[in-house]
C-alpha positions in Angstrom: 4.2 -10.6 -8.7 4.1 -7.7 -11.1 1.2 -5.3 -11.1 1.6 -4.2 -14.7 -1.6 -3.4 -16.4 -3.8 -3.7 -13.3 -6.1 -1.0 -12.1 -4.9 0.7 -8.9 -7.9 -0.8 -7.1 -6.9 -4.3 -8.0 -3.2 -3.8 -7.5 -3.8 -2.3 -4.0 -6.2 -5.2 -3.2 -3.7 -7.8 -4.2 -1.0 -6.0 -2.2 -3.3 -6.1 0.9 -3.8 -9.9 0.5 0.0 -10.4 0.3 0.4 -8.2 3.5 -2.2 -10.3 5.3 -0.4 -13.5 4.4 3.0 -12.1 5.5 1.6 -10.8 8.8 0.2 -14.3 9.5 3.8 -15.5 9.2 5.1 -12.7 11.5 2.4 -13.5 14.1 4.1 -16.8 14.7 7.6 -15.3 15.3 7.3 -13.7 18.8 6.0 -10.7 20.6 8.1 -8.0 18.7 7.1 -9.5 15.4 3.5 -9.6 16.4 3.6 -5.9 17.4 5.2 -4.9 14.1 2.8 -7.2 12.2 -0.1 -5.3 13.7 1.3 -2.0 12.5 2.0 -3.4 9.0 -1.4 -5.0 8.8 -3.2 -1.8 9.5 -1.2 0.4 7.1 -0.9 -2.3 4.4 -4.6 -3.1 4.1 -5.6 0.6 4.5 -4.1 1.5 1.1 -6.6 -0.5 -0.8 -9.5 0.5 1.4 -8.8 4.2 0.8 -8.4 3.6 -2.9 -11.8 1.9 -3.0 -13.3 4.7 -1.0 -11.8 7.2 -3.4 -13.7 5.5 -6.3 -16.9 6.5 -4.6 -15.8 9.9 -3.7 -18.5 12.5 -3.6 -16.4 15.2 -5.2 -13.0 15.7 -6.8 -11.6 16.9 -3.5 -13.0 13.8 -1.7 -11.3 11.6 -4.4 -8.0 13.5 -3.9 -8.2 13.3 -0.1 -8.8 9.5 -0.1 -6.0 8.9 -2.6 -3.7 11.1 -0.5 -4.5 9.0 2.6 -3.8 5.9 0.5 -0.4 7.3 -0.4 0.4 8.1 3.2 -0.5 4.5 4.2 1.7 3.2 1.4 4.6 5.2 2.7 3.9 3.9 6.3 3.8 0.4 5.0 7.1 0.8 3.3 8.5 2.2 6.5 7.4 -0.8 8.6 8.8 -3.2 6.0 12.2 -1.4 6.3 12.0 -1.6 10.1 11.5 -5.4 9.9 14.6 -5.7 7.8 16.8 -3.2 9.8 15.9 -4.9 13.1 16.7 -8.3 11.8 13.2 -9.6 12.2 13.2 -10.8 8.6 15.7 -11.0 5.9 15.4 -8.5 3.1 15.4 -11.2 0.4 12.2 -12.5 1.9 10.3 -9.3 1.5 12.0 -7.7 -1.5 8.9 -8.0 -3.6 6.8 -6.3 -0.9 9.3 -3.5 -0.6 9.3 -3.0 -4.3 5.5 -3.0 -4.6 5.0 -0.6 -1.7 7.5 1.8 -3.3 5.7 1.5 -6.6 2.3 2.1 -4.9 3.7 5.3 -3.4 4.9 6.4 -6.8 1.6 5.6 -8.5 -0.5 7.2 -5.8 1.7 10.3 -5.9 1.1 10.5 -9.6 -2.7 10.0 -9.2 -2.9 12.7 -6.5 -0.9 15.2 -8.5 -3.0 14.6 -11.6 -6.2 14.8 -9.6 -5.1 18.2 -8.2 -4.7 19.4 -11.8 -8.0 17.9 -12.8 -6.6 15.2 -15.0 -7.2 11.8 -13.3 -9.9 9.4 -14.4 -10.8 7.4 -11.2 -10.1 3.9 -12.8 -6.6 4.6 -14.0 -4.7 1.5 -15.3 -1.2 1.5 -14.0 1.9 -0.2 -15.2 
């Protein structure tokens, strides 16, 4: 699923939904998969939660801080997805789209944070 033209709030929400669905699958695979699913679930759903909180930021620095946390969570999510592939818990072909989207979210959030630090970011940026 492509996130082109969606606001970062919607794109991160849809990503969280996909992560929840994937973690449901992992929960059925065994104890190691369940443990990794918990890590992935926490980081993957935290991205959108922090983006939402940033929208209600009390100041520019609050907005920037929440978006920075969202970026860190996106990086962590990408890490856990890579661990799942590298440890042969799941085939890469099954999560290519999640890997791609997590990488794109990192890039988008990095751009938003950098722009916010320069005073250029409108909170409801549409991303492609």
